[in-house]
Each structure stands twice: as C-alpha cells, then as structure tokens.
C-alpha positions as CSV (number, residue, x, y, z in Angstrom):
1,M,-11.3,7.9,-26.6
2,D,-11.0,4.1,-27.0
3,L,-8.2,3.0,-24.8
4,Q,-8.1,-0.4,-26.5
5,L,-8.1,-2.3,-23.3
6,T,-11.0,-4.7,-23.9
7,G,-9.8,-8.2,-23.1
8,R,-6.4,-7.1,-21.9
9,V,-5.2,-8.7,-18.6
10,A,-4.1,-6.1,-16.0
11,L,-2.5,-7.1,-12.7
12,V,-2.7,-4.4,-10.0
13,I,-0.9,-4.8,-6.7
14,A,-2.0,-3.5,-3.3
15,A,-5.5,-3.0,-4.8
16,S,-7.8,-3.7,-2.0
17,K,-8.2,0.0,-1.3
18,G,-6.8,3.4,-2.2
19,L,-5.0,4.1,-5.4
20,G,-4.7,0.4,-6.3
21,A,-8.4,-0.3,-6.0
22,A,-9.3,2.9,-8.0
23,T,-6.9,1.9,-10.7
24,A,-8.2,-1.7,-10.9
25,R,-11.8,-0.4,-11.0
26,Q,-11.0,1.9,-13.9
27,F,-9.3,-0.9,-15.9
28,A,-12.4,-3.0,-15.4
29,R,-14.6,-0.1,-16.6
30,E,-12.5,0.0,-19.8
31,G,-13.1,-3.7,-20.5
32,A,-9.9,-5.3,-19.1
33,K,-9.7,-8.5,-17.2
34,V,-8.4,-7.5,-13.8
35,V,-6.4,-9.3,-11.2
36,I,-6.0,-7.6,-7.8
37,C,-3.6,-8.6,-5.0
38,A,-3.3,-7.5,-1.4
39,R,-2.3,-9.0,1.9
40,G,-5.6,-8.7,3.7
41,E,-8.8,-10.6,3.2
42,E,-10.6,-7.4,2.1
43,V,-9.1,-8.0,-1.4
44,H,-11.9,-10.5,-2.0
45,Q,-14.6,-8.0,-1.1
46,T,-13.0,-5.3,-3.3
47,A,-13.0,-7.8,-6.2
48,T,-16.6,-8.6,-5.8
49,Q,-17.5,-4.9,-5.7
50,I,-15.6,-4.1,-8.9
51,Q,-17.1,-7.1,-10.7
52,T,-20.6,-6.1,-9.6
53,E,-20.1,-2.5,-10.7
54,T,-18.5,-3.2,-14.0
55,N,-19.5,-6.7,-15.0
56,A,-15.8,-7.4,-15.8
57,E,-13.8,-10.5,-15.0
58,V,-12.0,-9.9,-11.7
59,L,-9.7,-12.3,-9.8
60,A,-8.6,-11.6,-6.3
61,V,-5.4,-13.1,-4.9
62,Q,-4.5,-12.7,-1.3
63,G,-0.7,-12.5,-0.9
64,D,2.3,-10.6,0.4
65,V,4.5,-9.3,-2.4
66,T,7.4,-9.0,0.0
67,Q,7.5,-12.8,0.1
68,A,9.0,-14.5,-3.0
69,D,6.7,-17.6,-2.7
70,D,3.6,-15.4,-2.7
71,V,4.7,-13.5,-5.8
72,E,5.5,-16.7,-7.6
73,Q,2.0,-18.1,-6.7
74,L,0.4,-14.9,-7.8
75,I,1.9,-14.9,-11.3
76,E,1.0,-18.6,-11.7
77,R,-2.6,-17.9,-10.8
78,V,-2.9,-15.0,-13.2
79,V,-1.6,-17.1,-16.1
80,Q,-3.7,-20.1,-15.2
81,R,-6.9,-18.0,-15.1
82,F,-6.3,-15.7,-18.1
83,G,-3.5,-17.2,-20.1
84,G,-1.0,-14.3,-19.8
85,I,-0.3,-10.8,-18.6
86,D,-0.5,-7.6,-20.6
87,I,-0.2,-4.9,-17.9
88,L,1.6,-4.9,-14.5
89,V,1.0,-2.2,-12.0
90,T,3.4,-2.4,-9.1
91,N,2.2,-0.7,-5.9
92,S,2.5,-0.9,-2.2
93,G,1.6,0.8,1.0
94,G,4.2,3.2,2.3
95,P,6.6,2.8,5.1
96,P,5.8,4.5,8.4
97,P,6.6,8.3,8.8
98,S,10.0,8.9,10.5
99,L,12.9,11.2,10.8
100,F,16.4,9.9,9.9
101,E,17.8,9.8,13.4
102,K,14.8,7.9,14.7
103,T,14.9,5.3,11.9
104,T,16.5,1.9,12.6
105,L,18.4,-0.3,10.2
106,D,15.6,-2.9,10.4
107,Q,13.1,-0.2,9.2
108,W,15.4,0.6,6.3
109,E,15.6,-3.0,5.3
110,S,11.8,-3.4,5.6
111,A,11.2,-0.3,3.5
112,S,13.6,-1.6,0.8
113,N,11.8,-4.9,0.7
114,L,8.4,-3.3,0.6
115,L,9.1,-0.7,-2.0
116,L,12.0,-1.8,-4.2
117,L,12.5,-5.6,-3.9
118,S,8.8,-6.3,-4.2
119,T,8.9,-4.4,-7.5
120,V,11.9,-6.3,-8.7
121,R,10.3,-9.7,-7.9
122,L,7.1,-8.9,-9.6
123,I,8.7,-7.7,-12.8
124,Q,11.2,-10.6,-12.9
125,L,8.4,-13.2,-12.8
126,A,5.9,-11.3,-15.0
127,L,8.5,-10.5,-17.7
128,P,8.2,-13.8,-19.7
129,H,4.5,-13.3,-20.0
130,L,4.7,-9.6,-20.8
131,R,7.1,-10.5,-23.6
132,R,4.3,-12.5,-25.2
133,S,1.9,-9.6,-25.2
134,D,1.5,-7.3,-28.2
135,A,0.8,-4.3,-26.0
136,A,2.7,-4.8,-22.8
137,A,3.1,-2.1,-20.2
138,I,4.6,-1.9,-16.7
139,L,3.6,1.0,-14.4
140,T,5.4,1.6,-11.1
141,I,3.5,3.8,-8.6
142,T,6.1,5.9,-6.7
143,S,5.5,9.3,-5.2
144,A,5.9,13.0,-5.7
145,S,8.5,12.8,-2.9
146,T,11.0,11.5,-5.6
147,K,10.8,15.1,-7.1
148,Q,10.9,16.9,-3.8
149,P,11.1,15.2,-0.4
150,I,8.2,15.3,2.0
151,Q,8.6,16.1,5.6
152,N,9.0,13.2,8.1
153,L,9.1,10.6,5.3
154,V,12.8,9.7,5.1
155,L,12.2,6.1,4.1
156,S,9.7,6.8,1.3
157,N,11.8,9.8,0.1
158,S,14.9,7.6,-0.2
159,V,13.8,4.2,-1.3
160,R,11.2,5.3,-3.9
161,L,14.0,7.0,-5.8
162,A,15.5,3.6,-6.3
163,V,12.2,2.5,-7.9
164,V,12.3,5.5,-10.2
165,G,15.9,4.5,-11.2
166,L,14.8,1.0,-11.9
167,T,11.8,2.2,-13.9
168,K,13.9,4.5,-16.2
169,T,16.5,1.8,-16.7
170,L,13.9,-0.8,-17.7
171,S,12.2,1.6,-20.1
172,Q,15.5,1.4,-22.0
173,E,16.3,-2.3,-21.6
174,L,12.8,-3.6,-22.4
175,A,11.9,-1.3,-25.2
176,G,13.3,-3.8,-27.7
177,D,10.7,-6.3,-26.4
178,R,7.9,-3.7,-27.0
179,I,7.4,-3.4,-23.3
180,R,6.7,0.2,-22.1
181,V,7.8,1.1,-18.6
182,N,6.6,4.3,-16.9
183,S,5.9,5.6,-13.4
184,I,3.3,7.8,-11.8
185,L,4.4,10.1,-9.0
186,P,1.2,10.8,-7.0
187,G,1.1,13.9,-4.8
188,W,-1.4,14.4,-2.0
189,T,-4.3,12.1,-3.0
190,Y,-6.9,11.6,-0.3
191,T,-6.6,7.9,0.8
192,E,-6.3,6.1,4.1
193,R,-2.6,6.3,3.8
194,V,-2.7,10.1,3.5
195,Q,-5.1,10.4,6.4
196,Q,-2.5,8.5,8.5
197,L,0.2,10.9,7.4
198,V,-2.0,13.9,8.2
199,N,-2.7,12.5,11.6
200,S,1.0,11.9,12.3
201,R,1.8,15.5,11.3
202,A,-0.9,16.8,13.6
203,V,0.6,15.0,16.5
204,Q,4.1,16.1,15.7
205,N,3.2,19.7,15.2
206,G,0.6,20.0,17.9
207,T,-2.2,20.9,15.5
208,T,-5.3,19.2,14.2
209,P,-5.8,17.0,11.1
210,D,-8.0,19.6,9.6
211,E,-5.3,22.3,10.0
212,E,-2.7,20.0,8.5
213,T,-5.0,19.2,5.5
214,A,-5.6,22.9,4.9
215,A,-1.9,23.6,5.1
216,I,-1.1,20.9,2.5
217,A,-3.9,22.1,0.2
218,N,-2.6,25.7,0.4
219,N,0.7,24.5,-1.0
220,I,-0.9,22.9,-4.1
221,P,-1.6,25.2,-7.0
222,L,-5.1,23.6,-7.5
223,Q,-5.7,24.2,-3.8
224,R,-6.9,20.7,-3.0
225,M,-5.8,17.1,-2.7
226,G,-6.6,14.8,-5.6
227,S,-9.0,11.9,-5.6
228,P,-8.1,8.2,-6.2
229,E,-10.3,8.3,-9.3
230,E,-8.3,11.2,-10.8
231,F,-5.1,9.2,-10.3
232,A,-6.7,6.1,-11.8
233,N,-7.6,7.9,-15.0
234,A,-4.0,8.8,-15.6
235,A,-2.7,5.4,-14.6
236,V,-5.0,3.5,-16.9
237,F,-4.4,5.8,-19.9
238,L,-0.6,5.5,-19.4
239,C,-0.8,1.7,-19.5
240,S,-3.2,1.5,-22.4
241,P,-2.3,1.0,-26.1
242,A,-3.7,4.6,-26.6
243,A,-0.4,5.7,-25.0
244,A,1.8,3.5,-27.2
245,Y,4.5,6.1,-27.7
246,I,4.9,7.1,-24.1
247,N,7.9,5.3,-22.5
248,G,10.2,6.1,-19.6
249,V,8.0,8.9,-18.3
250,M,7.8,9.8,-14.6
251,L,4.5,11.5,-14.6
252,P,3.5,13.7,-11.6
253,V,-0.2,13.5,-10.8
254,D,0.0,16.1,-8.0
255,G,-2.1,19.2,-8.9
256,G,1.1,21.1,-9.7
257,L,2.8,20.4,-6.3
258,C,6.2,19.8,-7.8
259,K,7.5,23.2,-8.8
260,G,10.7,22.2,-10.8
261,S,10.8,22.6,-14.5
262,L,12.1,19.0,-15.0
C-alpha cells in the first residue's frame, strides 16, 4: 500500500529512542521528511542513524517541550528547514511510578506539564502551519492506561486521560480545517520506559524483572509485549493520507490487553 507520505513533513516529539524513534524511522522509510526532537544530545545520533538507514532528510532539534521557548524555537526551525508541517506526533516520556498517597503536588504539576501542557503548546504553535497542508494530521501518543488503569501509575493514569479529552475535542474542532486528530493508546511495548516500570514492580513486589515481564505477558491475549516497530507501523498509517477518513479515533495498540467492548 502506498501511504502517500513522500515529501510530507513529519515532526515527531521525544524521538531519540523508544516509540518516538521507531515512528520517526518508519516515516523516513515511507519517504517523509522527518524532524525529531528530544531533550538529550542523543537526538542527533538518532537522526544520523535514521538518515543513514533510509536516505531521508532528517533534522534533529534538541529541546524540552515543557519549556515554551523551546517549543517556539522548534516550530521555527522546522518551518525554516522544510517550509511547513504536515504531521505532528506529540509524545513524551512518562512520569515516575507512584501511588496516590505517595505523590506530591509538585509531581502532579510536573506530570501535567510533561503530558498535557506540552501537547497544548505544540499544537497551538504548529496549527497555523498544519492549516496550510492539504493532508494534515495530529497524533497524540497516550497509553492503554486511559482505557484501564495500570498499577502504580496514578500520574500517567490520570493526566493522560486529559490528553485523550483534548484529542477528541480537537478532532471535532479542527475537522473543518481538514486536520485529522487521532490518538494511539500503546499497551506494554518493550522500551526502556517499560523496562524501568518492570524493575519498579519487581522491587515493590519482591520479585524479579523476568517474573514481572512474564506476568504482564500472561495478561495479554497475544501472550507477549509489542515491539516499537509494531507500534510505529500503526502510527505512521494513522497519520498518512491513506487513512484520510479516520478521525477522532483512540486506537489501542496493545495485543488485546484492554478487554472492554468500547
């Protein structure tokens, strides 16, 4: 299938590793021009790797999307380099594991800034450029925890639901501008972040990481965690013109983890 992404400009956030890097790499394989952003210097190494593997145009921007000035500079650099934006994929690392009674108000504020306000900032500043695209798409990466809460993740379970609410609202408000807005709800996908969560569970439960990984897999109908590449395939399709009639969808990519009918 031709996803019609050749020459499109895709901006992917938190893309130095994990789900973001896998998604950026798949956009590049499909012929898109790719911009990746992350806080650490490794974003430049990731961009070089993707460019070498795919021969695509890849721009790396080091910045912190919880900072308004960094977001403004990011959007300016994308437009200066490529002339516009067709696709925005908002993403971030997750807040630390915690239980409600052990979570401080400062941690709540930090999680809100990381997950929700960063998404708001990015969309606000990218919107004028997305409006000029003839195939604009916004994808928010949230979590399967918005369908059913995950143990010891009160911050992620709560704040990511606000991102889902924002996504669904924007899918209605921006449809008249031909901007599609969707979200992917990844389940247990084997990334560094998930390895940290598994290690945290092992400490909390007095088990080993291997035991915790097996317990998680046992609760997934496909009996395994997903790979970042499997996530990326879904993400890139959902953002592509090939998915032009898909709007306002919260798509679980979780191996069947979420058991609800809706």
